[in-house]
C-alpha positions in Angstrom: -3.3 21.4 -29.8 -6.3 23.7 -29.6 -7.6 21.9 -26.6 -4.2 22.1 -24.9 -4.0 25.9 -25.6 -7.5 26.4 -24.2 -6.6 24.5 -21.0 -3.5 26.6 -20.6 -5.5 29.8 -20.9 -7.3 28.8 -17.8 -4.4 27.4 -15.7 -1.6 29.2 -14.0 0.8 26.5 -12.7 1.0 25.2 -10.1 -2.8 25.8 -9.8 -5.3 23.5 -11.4 -7.7 24.7 -14.2 -9.6 27.7 -13.0 -12.7 26.4 -14.9 -12.6 23.0 -13.3 -12.4 24.4 -9.7 -14.9 27.3 -10.1 -16.3 28.8 -7.9 -13.2 28.0 -5.8 -10.2 30.1 -6.5 -6.6 29.0 -6.4 -4.3 31.7 -5.1 -0.5 31.5 -5.7 1.7 32.8 -3.0 5.4 33.3 -3.5 5.6 31.4 -6.8 4.9 27.9 -5.7 2.7 28.0 -2.6 -1.1 27.7 -3.2 -4.2 28.5 -1.2 -7.6 27.3 -2.2 -10.5 29.7 -1.4 -13.8 28.0 -1.6 -15.9 30.7 0.1 -18.3 30.9 -2.8 -19.2 27.2 -3.0 -23.0 26.7 -2.7 -23.3 22.9 -2.1 -21.5 19.7 -1.0 -21.9 18.3 -4.4 -20.2 21.4 -5.8 -17.3 20.9 -3.4 -17.0 17.2 -4.3 -17.0 18.0 -8.0 -14.3 20.5 -7.6 -12.0 18.3 -5.6 -12.5 15.4 -8.0 -10.8 17.5 -10.7 -7.3 17.0 -11.9 -4.8 18.6 -9.5 -1.3 18.6 -11.1 0.1 19.7 -7.7 -2.3 18.5 -4.9 -0.5 19.9 -1.9 -1.9 23.3 -0.7 -1.0 25.7 2.0 -4.6 26.6 3.1 -8.2 25.9 2.6 -10.2 29.1 3.1 -14.0 29.3 3.6 -15.2 32.6 4.8 -18.8 34.0 5.1 -20.3 30.9 3.6 -23.9 30.0 4.6 -24.5 27.1 2.2 -22.1 24.4 3.6 -23.7 23.0 6.7 -21.7 19.8 6.8 -18.2 19.0 5.6 -18.5 15.4 4.4 -16.0 12.6 4.3 -14.6 12.3 0.7 -15.7 15.8 -0.5 -12.1 17.1 -0.4 -10.7 14.3 -2.5 -6.9 13.6 -2.3 -5.8 17.2 -1.9 -3.7 18.0 1.2 -3.7 21.2 3.3 -1.4 22.6 6.0 -4.0 25.0 7.3 -7.8 25.0 7.3 -9.5 28.4 7.9 -13.3 28.5 8.1 -14.8 31.7 9.5 -18.1 33.5 9.9 -20.0 30.6 8.2 -23.0 28.4 8.9 -21.1 25.2 9.2 -22.5 22.8 11.9 -20.9 19.4 11.3 -17.4 18.2 10.4 -17.6 14.5 9.6 -14.8 12.0 10.5 -12.2 11.7 7.8 -13.2 14.9 6.1 -9.5 15.8 6.1 -8.2 12.3 5.7 -5.6 13.2 3.1 -4.2 15.9 5.5 -3.6 13.7 8.5 0.2 14.1 7.9 0.3 17.7 6.8 -2.2 19.8 8.8 -0.6 22.1 11.3 -3.4 24.6 12.0 -7.2 24.0 12.2 -9.3 27.1 12.6 -13.1 26.9 12.5 -14.2 30.2 14.2 -17.5 32.0 14.5 -19.7 29.3 12.9 -22.6 27.1 14.2 -20.3 24.1 14.8 -22.0 21.5 16.9 -20.1 18.3 16.0 -16.3 17.9 15.4 -14.4 14.6 15.2 -12.2 15.1 18.2 -11.3 11.4 18.3 -9.5 11.9 15.0 -7.0 14.5 16.5 -4.2 12.0 17.3 -4.1 11.1 13.5 -3.1 14.7 12.7 0.6 14.1 13.5 1.7 17.7 12.7 -1.2 19.6 14.2 0.0 22.4 16.6 -3.1 24.7 16.8 -6.7 23.8 17.1 -8.9 26.9 17.2 -12.6 26.3 17.5 -13.6 29.6 19.1 -17.1 31.1 19.1 -19.1 28.0 18.1 -21.9 25.8 19.6 -19.8 22.9 21.0 -21.1 21.4 24.2 -19.3 19.1 26.6 -15.5 19.1 26.7 -13.9 16.4 24.7 -11.1 14.1 26.0 -8.2 15.0 23.7 -5.0 13.2 22.7 -2.2 14.5 20.6 1.6 14.4 20.7 1.9 17.6 18.7 -0.9 19.9 19.8 0.4 23.1 21.4 -2.5 25.6 21.4 -6.1 24.8 22.1 -8.8 27.5 21.7 -12.3 26.7 22.7 -13.4 30.1 24.0 -17.0 31.2 23.6 -18.6 27.7 23.4 -21.3 26.4 25.8 -19.0 23.6 27.0 -20.4 23.6 30.5 -17.7 21.4 32.1 -14.2 19.9 31.7 -13.2 16.5 32.9 -9.9 16.1 34.8 -8.7 13.8 32.1 -9.7 16.0 29.1 -6.1 17.4 28.7 -4.1 14.5 30.1 -2.8 13.2 26.8 -1.5 16.5 25.4 2.2 16.5 26.4 3.2 19.4 24.1 0.4 21.7 25.3 1.6 25.4 25.6 -1.6 27.4 25.9 -5.3 26.5 26.6 -8.0 29.1 26.2 -11.4 28.5 27.7 -12.9 31.9 28.4 -16.7 32.4 28.1 -17.3 28.6 28.1 -19.9 28.3 30.8 -17.5 26.2 33.0 -18.6 26.3 36.6 -16.1 23.9 38.2 -12.5 22.8 37.7 -11.5 19.4 39.1 -8.2 18.6 40.7 -5.6 17.4 38.2 -7.1 19.2 35.2 -4.2 21.5 34.5 -1.3 19.5 35.9 1.4 17.3 34.4 2.0 19.5 31.3 5.7 20.3 31.2 5.3 23.1 28.5 2.1 24.7 29.6 2.6 28.5 29.9 -0.9 30.0 29.6 -4.3 29.0 31.0 -7.3 31.2 30.3 -10.5 30.6 32.2 -11.8 34.1 32.2 -15.5 34.9 32.4 -16.9 31.5 33.3 -19.0 30.6 36.4 -16.2 29.5 38.7 -16.9 30.0 42.4 -14.5 27.8 44.5 -11.1 26.6 43.4 -10.1 23.2 44.9 -6.5 22.2 45.8 -4.6 20.7 42.9 -6.4 22.1 39.9 -3.4 24.1 38.4 0.2 23.1 38.7 2.6 24.7 36.2 6.2 23.7 35.5 7.4 26.4 33.1 9.6 29.3 34.2 7.3 32.1 33.0 3.6 31.6 32.7 0.2 33.2 33.2 -3.2 32.2 34.5 -6.4 34.2 33.8 -9.3 33.7 36.2 -10.8 37.2 35.9 -14.5 37.8 35.5 -15.7 34.8 37.4 -17.5 34.6 40.8 -14.6 33.2 42.7 -15.0 33.6 46.5 -12.7 30.9 47.8 -9.3 29.6 46.7 -7.9 26.6 48.6 -4.3 26.4 49.5 -2.5 24.4 46.8 -5.1 25.2 44.2 -2.6 27.3 42.2 0.9 26.1 42.1 3.9 27.1 39.9 2.6 30.4 38.6 5.8 32.4 38.0 4.5 35.0 35.7 1.1 36.6 36.1 -2.2 35.7 37.9 -5.4 37.5 37.1 -8.1 37.2 39.7 -9.7 40.6 39.1 -13.5 41.0 38.9 -14.4 38.2 41.3 -15.9 37.8 44.8 -12.7 37.4 46.9 -13.0 38.9 50.3 -9.4 38.1 51.3 -6.0 37.5 49.7 -5.1 34.5 51.7 -1.5 34.3 52.7 -1.4 30.5 52.2 -2.5 30.9 48.6 -0.7 34.0 47.4 2.5 34.2 49.4 4.1 31.0 48.0 3.4 32.3 44.5 4.8 35.7 45.1 7.9 34.1 46.5 8.3 32.3 43.2 8.1 35.6 41.3 4.4 35.9 40.5 2.7 39.2 39.9 -1.0 39.4 40.3 -4.0 41.6 39.5 -7.0 41.7 42.0 -9.1 44.8 41.3 -12.8 44.7 41.7 -13.0 42.2 44.6 -14.9 43.0 47.8 -11.7 42.7 50.0 -12.4 43.2 53.7 -8.8 44.2 54.3 -8.6 42.8 57.8 -5.7 41.0 59.4 -5.9 38.4 56.6 -4.2 40.9 54.3 -1.6 42.1 56.9 1.1 39.8 55.5 0.9 41.7 52.2 0.5 45.2 53.6 3.5 45.1 56.0 6.0 43.7 53.4 6.8 46.2 50.7 8.5 43.5 48.6 5.3 41.4 48.6 3.1 44.4 48.0 5.1 45.4 44.9 3.8 42.2 43.2 0.2 43.6 43.3 0.2 45.2 39.9 -3.2 47.0 39.8 -5.3 49.4 41.9 -7.1 46.7 43.9 -9.2 48.3 46.6 -10.9 47.3 49.8 -14.6 47.1 50.0 -14.7 50.6 51.3 -12.8 51.9 48.3 -9.3 52.4 49.8 -6.5 51.1 47.7 -4.6 48.2 49.1 -1.3 49.9 48.3 -2.4 52.9 50.4 -3.1 50.9 53.6 -1.0 51.9 56.6 1.6 49.1 57.5 2.0 50.5 61.0 -1.6 50.1 61.7 -1.5 46.4 60.6 1.6 45.8 62.6 0.0 47.1 65.7 -3.4 45.4 65.3 -2.4 42.1 63.8 1.1 41.3 65.1 1.2 42.7 68.7 
């Protein structure tokens, strides 16, 4: 009886014994939901010991590891039979996640967040086994080379601030539920035709602040009613006709090297309802822009103070001058 009382002194159901899981901490949320915070763990053997303890209720909401500089690898088996819906690892020194590290969570995990670590290796081939996964956030890590992904459930993919370097046209082809893909600051210098096509639910594509220069035909074709594409902060000087199709929300091409707003590129998008942002481009504002200047409806879709290379705002250009010089 004394042993039982001692154990009860250190356990608040549904959590396991606080002594057994130390230095991890079980946090009860709303009476029955549990988070496991293992930020203070100092070794893999410590982690393995903790998760080999008795868990009267093994299903957790979240695994939290924050500001941990001891765990370099998350190993297969170290998390035992416990399941999680969310994994949140931030501001840590983690470099490797081994295959099957989250084996017990294949059917429960909805959100995987490993952000601002030293992550070099992640088991992308295991993603199809996470049947409930909707969000994969691996921002601000050291991942190189874009993986070929497959998932029936994944909706949001964040790989910003990784030295990816490239993305294959097949990388996203097996993600039918994809809603948003975020690849800013990823050192991507080229997008191949077909990369962002065939996704019936895709509403946001972010490729800001990469090294893009030329956009070939067929790289982005969206099917949703309202969407946005972020291409700001690149070095884009040429956009082929048909490169951007189906953008019915917002297009950001500001802070690039465009010298013209080609009618064959922008007019079809405006006619579908797109608004666009184009400031900080060296626009020559010749007859190539006349189609926009002389049509107040079209011009109303330019939503920022884009200027010509001489500093004059596009919205201030004289339509009569363009009618006389470009259409007579």
